[in-house]
N, C-alpha and C positions, 0 to 999 in steps of 0.2 A: 150609573151602573146598577144592574138588577141583582137583587139578592137571590141566589140560586137555592138556598135552603128553605124548605117549607117550615113555617112557624106554627101552623095549625094542622089538624087532621084534614080539614076541608081543602087546604092548599095542597097537601100531599096527594089527596085523591085527585084533585084537578090536574096536578103535574103528571100523575101516572096515566090519566086518560088521554093526555096529549102525546104519549109515546107512540111512534109509528108501529103498525102491526108487526113489522119485521123484527122489532126489538122486544116485543112482548112474549115471544115464544109461541108455542102451540096454543090453539084455542081450547077452551074448556070442553067443547064437544068432542075433541079428539081423545079425551081420557077414556080408558077402558071401563067397562061396566064392572061394578063390584061383584065379587063372587059370593057364593053361599057362605054363611057364617055358621060356626058351631054354636049350638045353644049353651048357655051358661050352666054349669053344674056346681053345686055347693057340696063340699065334702067336709069331713071332720076337721081337716086342717083349717078350712075357712071359718068354721064355727069357733075353733080354738083362738083365732086371731081376735075375736070380739067377745070372748067369753066373759071377761071382766069389765066390759065397756061401761056398765052402770056405775062402777066405782069412780070413773072419771067424769061422768056427766052430772 
């Protein structure tokens, strides 16, 4: 009787690569392109969160 549980990460990866394409879902190439991102902005509230950080470091 074969153990169906993977005992190592390598075994898990090997098991997953043996799955038929029909069971793996859509291919990675079918993913939509990421959209534009909004640049980060730091405001007074952000600064207030770390104002006393030196006390803890």
